[in-house]
C-alpha positions in Angstrom: 72.4 134.3 194.6 73.6 135.3 191.2 72.2 138.6 190.1 72.0 141.7 187.9 69.3 144.3 188.2 67.4 146.2 185.5 65.1 149.2 185.6 61.8 148.6 187.4 58.6 149.0 185.5 56.2 148.8 188.5 56.4 150.4 191.9 55.9 147.8 194.7 55.5 148.3 198.4 58.6 147.4 200.4 59.1 143.7 201.1 58.3 142.5 204.6 61.4 140.7 206.0 61.4 138.2 208.8 61.5 139.6 212.4 64.6 137.6 213.3 67.6 136.2 211.3 70.5 135.1 213.5 73.5 135.5 211.3 75.5 132.6 212.6 72.6 130.2 212.3 72.1 131.3 208.7 75.7 130.4 207.7 76.5 127.2 205.9 75.2 125.4 202.8 72.0 126.3 201.1 70.6 124.4 198.0 68.6 126.6 195.5 65.3 124.8 195.1 63.3 127.4 193.2 64.2 130.6 191.5 62.9 133.5 189.4 66.2 133.5 187.7 68.9 136.0 186.9 70.8 135.7 183.7 73.1 133.1 185.3 70.3 130.9 186.5 67.9 130.4 183.6 69.1 126.8 182.9 71.2 126.0 186.0 71.2 122.8 188.0 72.7 121.7 191.3 72.9 125.3 192.4 74.5 125.6 195.9 75.3 128.7 198.0 77.7 128.4 200.9 77.8 131.3 203.4 80.8 132.0 205.6 81.0 134.6 208.3 84.1 136.9 208.0 85.2 137.2 211.6 88.3 139.3 210.8 87.7 141.1 207.5 91.0 142.1 206.0 89.9 143.7 202.7 89.3 147.4 202.3 85.6 147.1 202.0 85.4 144.8 205.2 82.5 142.7 204.0 80.7 140.5 206.6 79.9 137.4 204.6 81.6 135.4 201.9 79.2 133.7 199.5 80.4 130.8 197.3 77.8 130.2 194.6 78.4 127.1 192.5 76.1 125.6 189.8 76.1 123.5 186.7 75.3 125.6 183.7 72.6 123.4 182.1 69.6 121.5 183.3 71.5 118.2 183.3 74.3 118.5 185.9 75.9 115.3 184.8 76.8 116.7 181.4 77.2 120.4 181.9 80.2 122.4 183.2 80.5 123.6 186.8 80.4 127.4 187.2 81.3 129.5 190.2 80.4 133.0 191.2 82.0 134.4 194.4 80.0 137.1 196.2 80.3 139.4 199.1 77.6 140.3 201.7 77.2 143.2 204.1 74.8 142.9 207.0 72.6 146.0 207.4 71.5 147.7 210.6 73.2 148.2 213.9 73.0 144.5 215.0 75.1 142.4 212.8 74.2 139.3 214.8 70.5 139.5 214.0 69.4 141.2 210.7 67.1 140.1 207.9 68.4 142.8 205.6 71.7 142.4 203.8 73.4 143.8 200.7 75.1 141.4 198.4 77.6 142.1 195.5 77.6 139.4 192.8 80.2 141.5 190.9 81.9 144.9 191.4 80.5 147.6 191.5 76.9 146.1 191.6 75.4 145.9 195.1 71.9 144.5 195.5 69.5 144.4 198.5 69.2 140.9 200.0 66.0 140.8 202.0 65.2 137.6 203.9 61.5 137.4 203.5 60.8 133.8 204.7 62.8 131.7 207.1 62.3 128.6 209.2 62.7 130.5 212.5 63.2 127.3 214.5 65.7 125.2 212.6 66.8 127.3 209.7 66.0 124.5 207.2 64.5 126.8 204.5 64.6 130.4 203.5 63.3 132.7 200.8 65.3 135.7 199.5 63.3 138.4 197.7 63.9 141.3 195.4 62.3 144.7 195.9 61.0 144.8 192.3 59.9 141.2 192.4 62.0 140.3 189.4 63.9 137.6 191.2 63.4 135.2 194.1 65.4 132.4 195.6 63.8 129.5 197.5 66.5 127.6 199.4 66.8 124.6 201.7 69.5 122.9 203.7 69.1 119.7 201.6 68.7 119.3 197.8 65.0 118.4 198.2 62.0 120.1 199.5 58.6 118.7 200.4 56.0 119.7 197.8 53.6 121.0 200.4 56.3 123.3 201.9 57.3 124.5 198.4 53.6 125.2 197.5 53.2 127.0 200.8 56.2 129.3 200.2 55.1 130.1 196.6 51.6 130.9 197.9 53.1 133.3 200.4 55.1 134.9 197.6 51.9 135.8 195.8 49.6 136.6 198.7 52.0 138.2 201.2 54.8 139.6 199.0 52.9 140.6 195.8 54.9 138.3 193.5 53.9 137.1 190.1 55.2 133.6 189.8 55.7 133.8 186.0 59.2 132.5 185.2 59.6 130.7 188.5 61.5 127.4 187.9 62.3 124.4 190.1 66.1 124.0 190.0 67.2 120.4 189.2 69.1 118.9 192.1 70.6 115.6 190.9 73.6 114.3 192.9 75.8 111.3 192.4 78.5 110.2 194.8 81.1 111.6 192.4 79.4 115.0 192.2 78.9 115.1 195.9 82.5 114.4 196.6 83.7 116.9 194.0 81.7 119.7 195.6 82.8 118.8 199.1 79.2 118.0 200.2 79.7 114.5 201.6 78.7 115.7 205.1 75.7 117.6 203.7 73.9 115.3 201.2 72.9 111.9 202.7 73.2 108.7 200.6 69.5 108.3 200.3 69.3 111.6 198.3 71.8 110.4 195.6 70.5 109.4 192.2 72.9 106.4 192.0 
């Protein structure tokens, strides 16, 4: 997730997070399917986040999760430059193996809450990450596509369950060629039938 926060204008109730989020099952590659964007994401495409558990943190701040966020800057990933934003995550609560509340730092010294508000509890094939002031949201999946019915169901929950206004929500273009897939080391993640050519 790319992110910068601004002063809230409305007071919202706390977001309801999922009852269970097994840290190790959450790790791996997530494709950003929909987003209420930060400044980095207003025109991005092929946005991918890769989560890696830090088993032996060596840095002074001892963060729990390394997040590699890569994206193409413009709507057309074939013609726009690749950008990268490394981030650090800290699992909140006493149980670091199972927590739906994290804190993520997109850049020092900014640290933002990272509430996991929706999650495929069985297979971890989709997730939704919220923002307490409802300025941002990230709808993500393990593949660069999402069934329209599932996407519509998740956006409906954003409105009815999480008090979101969907103004500004955008579908993130995910268009992958063999070359792009190989360049981003996603050959084992994106099957051939999801390539555009």
